[in-house]
GULUMDO-197108 format. One record per residue (C-alpha): residue number from 1; x, y, z. Coordinates in pm, 1 decimal. Layout:
residues N
     n       east      north         up
   NUM          X          Y          Z
...
//
This chain:
residues 297
     n       east      north         up
     1    -2835.4     3718.0     1645.3
     2    -2695.7     3593.8     1317.6
     3    -3036.3     3584.0     1143.3
     4    -3232.6     3842.2      944.0
     5    -3585.1     3836.0      798.7
     6    -3681.2     3875.0      435.4
     7    -4027.5     3992.3      326.1
     8    -4158.3     3802.9       24.8
     9    -4394.6     3939.0     -240.1
    10    -4683.7     3781.2      -51.6
    11    -4593.5     3984.1      255.5
    12    -4472.8     3683.9      455.2
    13    -4151.1     3698.3      647.1
    14    -3900.1     3416.0      664.9
    15    -3564.8     3397.0      843.8
    16    -3249.3     3368.3      642.1
    17    -2889.8     3320.0      745.8
    18    -2690.0     3641.7      760.8
    19    -2359.6     3673.5      572.4
    20    -2178.8     3673.4      906.0
    21    -2334.9     3345.5     1013.7
    22    -2267.9     3188.6      675.8
    23    -1906.2     3294.2      689.5
    24    -1879.0     3151.8     1040.8
    25    -2020.9     2817.0      928.2
    26    -1789.7     2809.5      627.2
    27    -1491.1     2883.6      848.8
    28    -1599.7     2612.1     1089.8
    29    -1618.5     2364.1      801.5
    30    -1271.2     2457.5      678.9
    31    -1134.9     2424.0     1032.2
    32    -1286.1     2076.8     1066.9
    33    -1137.3     1964.9      735.2
    34     -801.2     2113.1      830.0
    35     -802.5     1917.3     1154.0
    36     -881.4     1597.5      966.7
    37     -592.5     1657.2      728.5
    38     -338.2     1745.8      996.9
    39     -137.0     1454.2     1144.5
    40     -224.7     1369.5     1504.1
    41      -38.8     1159.9     1756.6
    42     -127.4      797.6     1672.0
    43     -303.9      591.1     1936.9
    44     -167.4      239.7     1982.5
    45     -496.9       60.6     2041.7
    46     -655.2      228.1     1739.5
    47     -364.7      146.0     1510.4
    48     -356.9     -219.5     1615.2
    49     -731.2     -246.8     1557.9
    50     -711.0      -62.8     1225.5
    51     -428.1     -278.9     1091.4
    52     -598.0     -601.3     1203.8
    53     -935.2     -509.2     1053.2
    54     -776.6     -375.2      734.1
    55     -567.7     -688.0      674.7
    56     -866.9     -910.9      748.6
    57    -1075.8     -712.1      500.4
    58     -798.4     -720.0      241.2
    59     -762.7    -1098.1      272.4
    60    -1139.3    -1147.7      261.9
    61    -1185.5     -936.5      -49.6
    62     -877.3    -1075.4     -225.8
    63     -986.3    -1433.1     -169.7
    64    -1349.2    -1358.0     -257.0
    65    -1254.2    -1239.5     -605.4
    66    -1352.0    -1511.6     -854.1
    67    -1045.6    -1713.2     -947.4
    68    -1137.9    -1737.0    -1318.4
    69     -879.4    -2003.8    -1387.4
    70     -904.8    -2009.6    -1766.5
    71     -881.1    -1632.0    -1794.2
    72     -593.3    -1621.9    -1544.7
    73     -397.6    -1881.1    -1744.4
    74     -470.1    -1698.4    -2068.6
    75     -346.6    -1372.4    -1916.1
    76      -30.6    -1546.8    -1795.9
    77       40.1    -1668.6    -2147.6
    78       -8.2    -1313.4    -2276.8
    79      224.2    -1165.3    -2013.4
    80      485.9    -1427.2    -2099.2
    81      464.5    -1345.2    -2469.6
    82      494.9     -972.2    -2398.4
    83      804.0    -1029.0    -2185.8
    84      955.8    -1246.7    -2456.0
    85      892.1     -969.9    -2707.3
    86     1058.7     -720.3    -2471.2
    87     1351.5     -953.6    -2412.3
    88     1299.1     -974.9    -2033.7
    89     1144.9    -1322.6    -2010.4
    90     1423.2    -1472.5    -1798.1
    91     1208.1    -1582.3    -1503.0
    92     1236.7    -1950.2    -1595.5
    93     1615.9    -1936.4    -1613.1
    94     1633.9    -1760.0    -1275.8
    95     1390.1    -2010.3    -1125.5
    96     1594.8    -2312.7    -1238.7
    97     1931.9    -2160.2    -1151.4
    98     1833.8    -2072.0     -793.2
    99     1646.6    -2398.7     -742.2
   100     1969.2    -2588.9     -809.3
   101     2116.5    -2442.0     -488.5
   102     1904.4    -2602.6     -218.1
   103     1999.6    -2383.5       77.4
   104     1945.9    -2069.9     -129.4
   105     1603.2    -2156.1     -262.1
   106     1484.9    -2285.4       76.8
   107     1595.3    -1956.9      229.6
   108     1407.0    -1768.3      -41.5
   109     1093.6    -1972.4       25.3
   110     1099.0    -1866.9      390.4
   111     1185.8    -1510.2      291.2
   112      879.1    -1499.5       65.5
   113      653.0    -1642.0      336.2
   114      764.5    -1431.3      632.2
   115      949.0    -1104.7      564.3
   116      656.0     -965.9      366.2
   117      471.6     -929.0      697.2
   118      756.4     -901.4      948.0
   119      938.5     -611.4      781.5
   120      619.4     -421.1      699.4
   121      495.9     -441.0     1058.5
   122      844.1     -354.8     1182.4
   123      851.1      -35.8      974.6
   124      505.6       61.0     1100.9
   125      620.1       15.4     1462.6
   126      935.0      221.0     1395.2
   127      728.3      500.3     1242.4
   128      485.1      492.2     1532.8
   129      762.8      528.5     1788.2
   130     1013.5      751.7     1610.7
   131      813.6      952.4     1354.2
   132      464.4     1009.1     1498.7
   133      407.4     1319.2     1286.8
   134      468.1     1120.4      967.3
   135      304.3      796.0     1073.9
   136      -52.6      863.4      955.1
   137       53.3      988.6      612.8
   138      294.6      699.5      555.9
   139       34.5      449.4      673.4
   140     -212.2      607.7      432.0
   141       29.7      534.8      145.7
   142       40.3      167.6      243.9
   143     -336.9      137.6      281.0
   144     -412.9      314.0      -48.4
   145     -153.1       98.7     -226.2
   146     -314.3     -218.0      -93.4
   147     -668.1     -101.5     -168.1
   148     -600.1      -28.1     -534.5
   149     -428.9     -367.4     -568.0
   150     -765.0     -531.7     -498.9
   151     -896.4     -365.6     -813.0
   152     -614.6     -527.6    -1008.7
   153     -699.1     -871.9     -869.2
   154    -1060.8     -827.9     -975.3
   155    -1001.2     -682.1    -1321.6
   156     -699.4     -887.2    -1422.9
   157     -684.5    -1240.7    -1281.8
   158     -337.1    -1378.0    -1344.2
   159     -179.2    -1715.3    -1280.3
   160      172.4    -1713.4    -1136.0
   161      445.9    -1870.1    -1353.4
   162      451.8    -2189.9    -1142.6
   163       89.8    -2263.5    -1244.1
   164      128.7    -2199.7    -1616.7
   165       43.6    -2473.8    -1863.7
   166      313.4    -2599.0    -2097.6
   167      599.0    -2423.2    -1918.6
   168      877.6    -2572.4    -1709.6
   169      859.2    -2354.0    -1399.2
   170      936.5    -2516.4    -1063.8
   171      703.0    -2465.6     -767.4
   172      984.8    -2438.5     -516.1
   173      760.9    -2464.6     -208.8
   174      620.5    -2798.8     -324.5
   175      955.4    -2936.7     -437.9
   176     1140.1    -2848.9     -117.3
   177      839.2    -2893.9      112.9
   178      883.5    -2565.2      294.4
   179      599.3    -2411.0      491.2
   180      431.6    -2075.5      492.0
   181      314.4    -2016.0      136.4
   182      -58.1    -1949.3      101.2
   183      -23.4    -2034.5     -266.2
   184      108.8    -2392.0     -251.2
   185       50.9    -2716.2      -67.9
   186     -240.8    -2764.4      172.8
   187     -284.3    -2388.7      221.1
   188     -354.1    -2316.7     -143.9
   189     -726.9    -2373.2      -95.0
   190     -732.1    -2081.8      154.2
   191     -594.8    -1826.9      -91.2
   192     -683.4    -1704.5     -438.8
   193     -434.5    -1876.0     -665.4
   194     -485.1    -1631.4     -948.1
   195     -418.5    -1292.8     -785.6
   196      -61.1    -1236.7     -900.5
   197     -111.3     -894.1    -1060.0
   198       -6.7     -663.2     -902.6
   199      261.1     -800.6     -670.5
   200      206.5     -666.7     -318.9
   201      535.7     -825.6     -217.4
   202      687.0     -552.7     -433.1
   203      434.6     -285.6     -337.3
   204      491.4     -339.4       35.2
   205      866.9     -397.3       18.7
   206      918.1      -84.8     -192.2
   207      706.0      110.9       56.6
   208      930.7      -19.6      335.9
   209     1250.2       50.3      144.7
   210     1162.4      404.4       40.7
   211     1036.8      489.0      389.4
   212     1358.6      366.0      549.0
   213     1572.8      541.2      288.7
   214     1388.3      871.1      334.2
   215     1371.4      875.5      713.8
   216     1661.7      670.4      851.6
   217     1965.3      867.8      960.8
   218     2227.6      590.3      946.4
   219     2380.3      533.9      598.6
   220     2379.8      155.2      646.6
   221     2005.9      165.5      719.4
   222     1942.4      361.7      401.1
   223     2139.3      104.1      203.4
   224     1943.6     -182.2      358.6
   225     1624.1        2.9      277.7
   226     1712.7        3.3      -91.4
   227     1838.1     -355.5      -89.4
   228     1518.9     -494.8       62.7
   229     1284.9     -440.3     -237.9
   230     1568.0     -542.8     -470.6
   231     1609.0     -873.5     -287.9
   232     1230.8     -917.9     -281.7
   233     1215.4     -877.6     -658.8
   234     1470.9    -1155.8     -702.5
   235     1283.8    -1379.0     -457.0
   236      940.4    -1346.2     -617.3
   237     1088.4    -1436.3     -955.4
   238     1316.5    -1716.7     -833.0
   239     1027.5    -1887.6     -651.8
   240      808.5    -1860.8     -965.5
   241      540.3    -1665.8     -783.3
   242      548.3    -1358.2    -1008.2
   243      650.8    -1220.9    -1344.9
   244      865.5     -910.1    -1376.3
   245      558.3     -720.7    -1494.0
   246      372.1     -810.4    -1173.0
   247      640.6     -609.4     -995.7
   248      571.4     -315.6    -1226.6
   249      206.0     -341.3    -1126.6
   250      308.2     -321.5     -759.9
   251      514.4      -10.2     -830.9
   252      218.6      155.6    -1003.0
   253       -1.7       80.1     -702.3
   254      257.5      238.9     -473.1
   255      266.0      548.3     -695.1
   256     -109.9      572.9     -651.9
   257      -74.7      541.8     -274.4
   258      182.3      821.2     -268.0
   259      -47.6     1041.6     -477.3
   260     -335.7      986.0     -234.4
   261     -121.2     1081.3       65.5
   262       13.7     1389.6     -111.2
   263     -337.3     1502.4     -212.2
   264     -469.0     1464.0      142.8
   265     -177.6     1596.9      347.7
   266      -40.5     1845.8       98.6
   267      310.9     1700.8      107.0
   268      496.5     1375.1       75.7
   269      502.3     1188.5      410.4
   270      874.7     1237.3      465.3
   271      830.0     1614.0      421.2
   272      591.0     1639.0      715.7
   273      723.1     1730.0     1063.4
   274      872.8     1440.4     1254.0
   275      677.2     1523.4     1567.6
   276      306.9     1598.0     1592.7
   277      240.5     1969.2     1542.0
   278      146.3     2167.9     1855.9
   279     -199.8     2321.0     1885.6
   280     -333.5     2675.8     1892.2
   281     -531.9     2801.3     2188.9
   282     -854.1     2701.3     2012.8
   283     -725.7     2347.4     1959.9
   284     -641.4     2386.1     1591.8
   285     -295.0     2270.9     1481.1
   286       -3.5     2505.3     1435.9
   287      116.6     2416.4     1086.2
   288      446.3     2480.1      913.0
   289      430.4     2774.1      672.2
   290      418.7     2555.6      360.3
   291      123.0     2358.1      495.7
   292      -60.2     2667.0      621.2
   293      -70.0     2796.5      266.6
   294     -198.8     2458.9      150.1
   295     -485.5     2443.1      400.9
   296     -606.2     2801.2      360.5
   297     -919.3     2855.3      161.0
//
């Protein structure tokens, strides 16, 4: 069943797939793709393993990119000139002003070293527990954002302001002897010093902030979600770890991550159902009407 024979000019017969069988195989392929693109209930052990392996890979690749010191310093000079031309080159003034308030700059040093990871992991845990139907898509945004950032590190090595030659930026971690920065002190040899563009502090914090704003129900949580990337922007500039334009690079990377998630899932993550979609009798997902239209042939 499902096959027919064709007689060639030489009189030999060979089997060929019937239109019915071909249609069945095509339908099976579309069903498989649809299942891949439909959010499933996340599995804790898999997510922990995936995040650990992904961050290890990200760190390995980021730090394996050639530092290219001379090019990174030259690029920093160019960025600084561009910002001066645009009238936004106020990083040095912010750096000196905040550094004059010891408790404030010390707090910012610890903010820079810790919240980048703590808040991001916290949002992932919240999504996992409270928004399982949106978790995979939102996690995809974060992963795609981080992956494209590696391309920026490779193509455009950039020194942070604190390492520029001939400028009066203060390395606040060194001056105040705070711990935690992979870019200063004894830990600087473990991290690529010239991977400032794009800023993943901005990419990740904006991902956190927009996710919280879109999905949180409490108004105060939405406000905090918007304040978090704003505060992070001030911190990365005040500690002389990034230029304003590095933050723009982080925003562009996040836009790419959102585009990837939209292309794969057919909707922005916050538009997907909060809970995992139930399944048909044959095991295929029951999709909302707008997604059914998207996943049809």
